[in-house]
C-alpha positions in Angstrom: 150.5 -117.4 124.6 148.7 -114.6 126.4 145.8 -112.4 125.4 148.1 -109.7 124.1 149.5 -112.0 121.5 146.1 -113.1 120.4 144.8 -109.6 120.3 147.7 -108.5 118.2 147.0 -111.4 115.8 143.4 -110.4 115.6 144.3 -106.8 114.9 146.7 -107.8 112.2 143.9 -110.0 110.7 141.4 -107.1 110.8 143.9 -104.8 109.1 144.6 -107.4 106.4 140.8 -107.9 105.9 140.3 -104.1 105.6 143.0 -103.8 103.0 141.5 -106.8 101.1 138.0 -105.1 101.4 139.4 -101.9 99.9 141.1 -103.7 97.1 137.9 -105.8 96.3 135.9 -102.6 96.3 138.3 -101.0 93.7 138.2 -104.2 91.6 134.4 -104.1 91.7 134.3 -100.5 90.6 136.7 -101.4 87.7 134.5 -104.4 86.7 131.4 -102.2 86.8 133.2 -99.7 84.6 134.2 -102.4 82.1 130.7 -103.8 82.1 129.3 -100.4 81.1 131.8 -100.1 78.2 131.7 -103.5 76.5 129.2 -104.5 73.8 130.2 -108.0 72.8 127.9 -110.6 74.6 130.9 -112.7 75.7 132.5 -109.7 77.3 129.3 -108.7 79.0 129.0 -112.2 80.4 132.6 -112.2 81.5 132.0 -108.9 83.4 128.8 -110.3 85.0 130.7 -113.3 86.3 133.6 -111.2 87.5 131.3 -108.8 89.4 129.5 -111.8 91.0 132.7 -113.3 92.1 134.0 -110.0 93.5 130.7 -109.4 95.3 130.9 -112.9 96.9 134.5 -112.1 98.1 133.4 -108.7 99.4 130.5 -110.3 101.3 132.9 -112.9 102.8 135.3 -110.2 103.9 132.5 -108.2 105.5 131.2 -111.3 107.4 134.7 -112.2 108.6 135.3 -108.6 109.8 132.0 -108.7 111.7 133.0 -112.0 113.3 136.1 -110.4 114.6 134.0 -107.6 116.1 135.3 -104.9 113.7 133.1 -102.1 112.6 132.8 -103.1 109.0 131.3 -100.9 106.3 127.8 -101.6 105.0 127.2 -103.8 102.1 128.9 -102.6 98.9 126.9 -100.8 96.3 128.9 -100.1 93.1 129.3 -96.5 91.9 126.9 -95.6 89.1 
């Protein structure tokens, strides 16, 4: 296939990655909110693990976007 097909595929991938990045950012904000509201040690631990997992996913998505040459947002910093 020609360059146009490849470019369209890359554009589709960039769009999908940007959507995943936005969804991951929203999930991180939700996890941060939950963390701030829970008191039980088990729930605190669960929130910490969830935030770590989401941060790793966010970092992966950013790295992948940069590999595709997209202008990716800076590293996520949760709302406080």
